[in-house]
C-alpha positions, 0 to 999 in steps of 0.5 A: 634673521631678526631672532638673531638681531634682537639677540646679538642686542640684548648681548650687549645692551646686557653686558653695558650695564643697560639694563642693570637697572631693570633687575628687582631684588626685593620681593614685598618690601623686603630685602633678600639675603643676598646670591652669592656670586660663583666664578667656577674656573676649569684648567684644561690638562692639568694632572693632580699633581701640578698642585703645590698643594697635592705633591711636594716635588712641584714649586710653581703655583704660590696663588693655588697653593694660598688659595687651598690654604685659605680654603678647601682642598679636595683630594678625592675629586673627578672628572666627569670624562677624561677628555675635554667636551664630555667633561665640560658638557658635565660640569654646565648640565651634571648630568653624565654624557650618556644623559646629555649627550654629549660622548665625544670631543667636538672637531672643526668641522663639528655642526651640533654640539651640547643638544639644545633640550639640555639646561645649563647651569648659567641658563638657570643662574641666568633665570636667578637675576645671576649676569653670567660670563663665560671667558676662555674655551668653550668645546661645546658647539660653535655654529648658531644656537651652539654657540655660549651667547646661546646657552646662558651666558649674556657674554661671550670673550674665548676660542670655541675649542682646544687651541691645538684646533688651529694655526696661530702666529706661535705656535708655542710647543707640542709635539709634534711640533706644528706650523705657524699658519701658512704666510699666503692667501691659500692655506695647506693640509700639515703633513704633519696629520695632527697639526690643523693649519686649514684654519686659524684659531678663531677669538670670539667676543660674544658673537664677533670675531675679534683676533684671528688668529689667536695671539697665544702668548697674550692670551692670558691678559687678556682672559684676566682683564675682561674677568676682572672687566666682568667681576667690576661691571656686574659687582657694580650694578649689584646683580649676582653672578656667575662667571666660569673661565676655562683656561688655555692652560696645560693644554698643548701648545703650551705657551711662555711668558716670555719665551724661555731664553734657553728651554733646554735648561727650563722645562716649558710644563712649570712656564706654563704653569706658573702663568696659570698660576697668574692668572688664576692669581688676578682672577682671584684678587679681583674677587678678594678686592669688590666681593670676597664675601661672598663668592664661591671661587671654584677650582677644578681641571677637565680631566688628567694629564695629556700623557704622550706629551712627553715633557710638555704634559703634568704630572696624575702624582701618585695615582700611575700605573702598577704595569707603568713601574712593575714587569714582572708580575711574579714582584708586583705580587710582592708588592701588593702582599700588604694590600687588602685582598679584594684591591690584591685580585684586582689590582693583579687582575690589571697587572696581568692584564695591561701590563705594559698598555701606556699612559694612565692619564686623560682619555683613559678612565685610569685614576690619572685620567680623571682624579683632579686638583679642586679646592674652593675657596670664599671667605667666612663661609667655606673654612680655611685649611681644610683637607678633604677626604669627600668624594665629589666630582665635576658633576657635582658643581651644577647642584651645588651651585643652584642651590646656593643661588636658591635656584631650581634643577631641571624639572623631569630630568635625571641628575648625577652629582649632589649638593655639596654644599654641607661638605664645602661648607665644612659640616660632612666628609661625605660626597658620594657613599658609593659607586660603581659609576662610569667614567668616560674615556672618547678614546674609543666612545666606549664607558669604564664601568670595571675601571670606574668601580675599580677607582671606588675599591683603591678609595676606600681601601689604601 
């Protein structure tokens, strides 16, 4: 256990700033151009239409809309999977689940996690001299060496998996509604199969559980405070930093602060979306205050909205299936008549074979399941008030961040993302040129190559 004690000691010393003076930022007496700070904020189950800048019907995201006006908005940006763990693994490795081994969500009972032979973005930047922190939902393994502190993050504060995977004292809004943690020594299983009451949801700070069960109503405030503390300490130290924030919003159960007086007349989802927007605004304000000119802030989502949660789910905007609005195939043919022939052929096939087949959002490889909101903000580097049509993906965050940091990609492996720096800086509108690419849907654990190809045809044809 000596190695574990040493790791805990180093984690604590690093975050406390004790090791910062030991870092040398000069080479042969010459000062290098400062490496950029990188802040990645990943929303959970947020729909493309939940961003006001994307969809006029959404009017509760003023901070994100301001970020879009001050930076770049990507309208053809995609998650690498349509569920939590595979999408997050791809973000941190730049590799699809077929390569990195994560094709399903990890459960409370999972003993493994992101394979240990995978190199994370945090590990690459940590070796390049960065202070690294992860705040929020991890969901890539919560036992032993799979913990964030052993995957390149000097500091960790957050929950190990989705916040519906453990009971709390304030359950929030969900379908079906889940009970609070049992008020007795012996935990009992909920009669609702979708509710977890065997284990109270834990909140970690590094390797220690600091709260169990988590108080969901105060979680957003704690995340904002810890993010601000890390940004302040890292900036004071003079080290570049990587901050990865995995938000609990907009995953159920939804928690709005303060609680809604009348949930029937006030939609809980919009209240929670407003709270998330405020949290992102607080993190951005802190960055602007201490490191505005040298920080890339990248906001996106892990997958589309969880449509099965009905009014507690977000909006896919215009990206929904024709089967959801047209039950008559002849009527659908009329609707398609103005489109190019290849698009008509593909859409007719899916209308006839998938009529009344359910959601086009999370857990599917339809457009609404993986097209997500995305924004980039870096004053003086990323041009302001620009809408990019480039076809990009969460997979591109990894190689782009490494290129900006002047680091090298891990050797002897293939990557599915590309360096999007030219797009970020307004010098190109070209991302992935074309695709038959696989988007993973963990609903059944199988890839959807035809739907991935369908996305490309639609994007290029409409």
